[in-house]
C-alpha positions as CSV (number, residue, x, y, z in Angstrom):
1,M,-8.9,-47.5,51.8
2,W,-7.7,-49.4,48.5
3,S,-11.8,-48.9,46.8
4,D,-11.2,-45.5,48.1
5,R,-8.0,-44.7,46.0
6,K,-9.0,-46.7,43.5
7,Q,-12.3,-44.8,43.3
8,R,-10.5,-41.4,43.2
9,A,-8.2,-42.6,40.0
10,V,-11.6,-43.8,38.0
11,D,-13.0,-40.0,38.7
12,R,-9.6,-39.0,37.2
13,Q,-10.3,-39.3,33.5
14,P,-7.7,-38.5,31.0
15,G,-8.6,-35.1,29.2
16,F,-8.5,-31.3,29.3
17,T,-10.1,-29.1,31.8
18,L,-12.5,-26.2,31.1
19,V,-9.6,-23.3,31.4
20,E,-7.5,-25.9,29.1
21,V,-9.6,-25.6,26.3
22,L,-10.9,-22.3,26.8
23,I,-7.1,-20.8,26.9
24,A,-6.5,-23.3,23.3
25,L,-9.4,-21.2,21.7
26,V,-7.8,-18.2,23.0
27,I,-5.1,-18.3,21.7
28,I,-6.7,-20.0,18.7
29,G,-8.1,-17.1,18.0
30,L,-5.4,-14.2,18.5
31,V,-3.9,-16.3,16.1
32,A,-6.6,-16.3,13.6
33,T,-7.2,-12.6,13.8
34,A,-3.3,-11.6,13.1
35,S,-3.6,-13.8,10.0
36,I,-6.9,-12.5,8.8
37,K,-4.8,-9.1,9.4
38,L,-1.8,-10.1,7.4
39,V,-3.3,-10.7,4.7
40,V,-5.8,-7.9,4.3
41,M,-1.7,-5.9,4.5
42,S,-1.1,-8.2,2.0
43,G,-3.5,-6.9,-0.3
44,R,-3.7,-3.7,0.4
45,A,0.4,-3.6,-0.1
46,L,-0.2,-5.5,-3.6
47,E,-2.8,-3.0,-4.8
48,E,-1.0,0.3,-3.8
49,A,2.1,-1.6,-5.8
50,S,-0.2,-1.7,-8.9
51,V,-1.1,1.7,-8.5
52,Q,2.0,3.0,-8.7
53,R,2.8,1.1,-11.0
54,D,1.0,2.3,-13.4
55,M,1.4,6.1,-12.6
56,I,4.9,5.5,-13.2
57,E,4.4,3.6,-16.4
58,K,1.5,6.8,-17.4
59,S,4.1,9.3,-16.4
60,Q,7.7,8.3,-18.5
61,E,4.3,7.3,-21.6
62,L,3.3,11.5,-21.4
63,Q,7.0,12.8,-20.3
64,F,8.1,11.2,-23.2
65,E,5.4,13.0,-25.5
66,A,6.6,16.4,-23.4
67,M,9.6,16.2,-24.2
68,R,8.5,15.6,-27.9
69,G,5.8,18.7,-27.9
70,V,3.2,16.8,-29.3
71,L,1.4,16.6,-25.1
72,P,-1.1,18.8,-25.2
73,D,0.1,21.3,-21.4
74,S,-3.6,19.4,-19.2
75,G,-5.1,16.8,-20.3
76,R,-7.2,13.5,-19.6
77,E,-7.1,9.7,-20.2
78,K,-9.4,7.5,-18.7
79,D,-8.3,7.7,-14.8
80,F,-5.3,9.9,-15.7
81,S,-5.5,13.5,-15.9
82,W,-2.0,15.2,-16.2
83,Q,-0.8,19.3,-15.9
84,I,2.3,20.5,-17.4
85,K,3.3,23.8,-16.4
86,K,6.7,26.2,-17.6
87,V,8.6,27.6,-14.8
88,T,11.7,30.0,-15.3
89,V,13.4,30.6,-12.3
90,P,16.9,33.8,-11.9
91,I,20.1,32.7,-11.2
92,L,23.1,34.4,-10.3
93,E,21.3,37.3,-9.1
94,G,19.3,38.0,-12.5
95,Q,21.9,37.1,-14.9
96,W,20.6,33.8,-15.8
97,T,17.4,32.6,-15.9
98,V,16.9,28.8,-15.6
99,Q,13.3,26.9,-17.5
100,Y,11.5,24.2,-17.4
101,R,8.5,22.4,-17.0
102,T,6.7,20.6,-14.4
103,M,3.9,17.5,-14.6
104,L,1.8,16.9,-12.1
105,L,0.5,13.6,-12.7
106,K,-3.2,12.3,-10.9
107,Y,-4.6,8.7,-10.9
108,S,-6.6,7.3,-7.9
109,G,-6.7,10.1,-6.2
110,R,-2.9,9.9,-6.0
111,E,-0.5,12.6,-7.2
112,M,3.1,13.1,-8.6
113,L,4.8,15.6,-10.0
114,F,7.7,14.9,-12.6
115,Y,10.5,17.8,-13.8
116,V,10.5,17.2,-18.0
117,P,13.6,19.7,-19.3
């Protein structure tokens, strides 16, 4: 009887079971997948912020040139293209009119519409 207990204690060596190892691998896999997804999302967000910054900087430059009257109504410069339209809106039942210009700026498949005085 005594040797039987000793034998069972020897059979139970410290370590992990196969189920415990598999569960740990699944958890590590989920964490790795979430980490990779987070890195990809942050890269896309950084790229989008860069494109928006470029568009805003270029639009400010083009708006200034449009207000000075030296910008053609449409054009293309590198990846940017723009088109300016003159708009007249009647107000107060046609007694007065308001005139302004819109500038449509296109860059990298994105469009922004600006109102230029």
